Every structure is written in C-alpha cells, then in structure tokens.
C-alpha positions, 0 to 999 in steps of 0.5 A: 923697246916698242915698234909699230912695225909688223912682226916680220920687220920687228923680228928682223930688226931684233936679229940685225941689232942683236937686241938684248931686251924685249921688243913689243909691237904696238900695231894700234900705236896706243903707246905712241899716241899716249906719249904724244908721238904723232905724225911728223911733218914733211920738213921734219922728215926731209929737212937739213937735220935729216940730210946731215944725219944721213951724210954722217952715216954715209961717211961712216960707211953705212948706207941708209936703208929704204923705209918700209913702214909709215915714215910719218910716225914720230919716234922718240925715247921714253926712259921709265925707271923700275918704279914706273916713273918717267925719267926721260920723255923726248918726242923726236922731230924727225929721224935724226932727232934723238937724245945722245946715248951718253945723256940717256946713260947719265940719267941712269947713272944719276938715278942710281947714285941718288938711290944709293945715298938714301 
C-alpha cells in the first residue's frame, strides 16, 4: 500500500485498520504520477457518486472522517503480481470510485488458477 500522507497519519491509518502489509510513503508522489493518478476535479470530489458513498457509510453507522491531506490527489488501485506484472490498474475518479474487493480477489484467484494449469 502506498500513501502520500506524512508519517504520523500513515502510522495512524495502519494502526486503525490493523494493516497486515507494508505501508510505503510516497511524499513526492512519484508512484502516483507514474500510474496517472493526478489531481481530481471538483466534480470528481463532490459529485453525486461521492455523496452516495458517504450516505452508504452513514447508513452503516460509520461517520465520514474529515480530510487532513490533499483531497485533490487521485487515488487508485494497482495490483502487481510476484513477477512484477501489473494485473489491475484503476485510477479513481473520486473518493467513491474503487473496484469491488471481489473483483480484485477474482483476479488473484484467476491468476493462481492459470499458473497451476501450466
């Protein structure tokens, strides 16, 4: 996992989520730029998809947390296999735009199945 947040917020996130893998800090945002994760527009940040995502969280009893970093920095998901091949590259259009966890896990399972056949 990669973040651009400072050390304090990165450690806080890792502790709150019981993160089970390394969290790397890309303060210069080199990795973000390399994967095309540039600045998000106002509409991407505050459009209907974001409000729907916040409402879903509220209905689950979770309160949205205030932002403390650069809210314009796009996030995304990149899945890289052990051979260094990018298997998923998704640049988020806003805070609510993430691939479903099931679809990411399916890529991992499919890849394992492909390897076991060879």
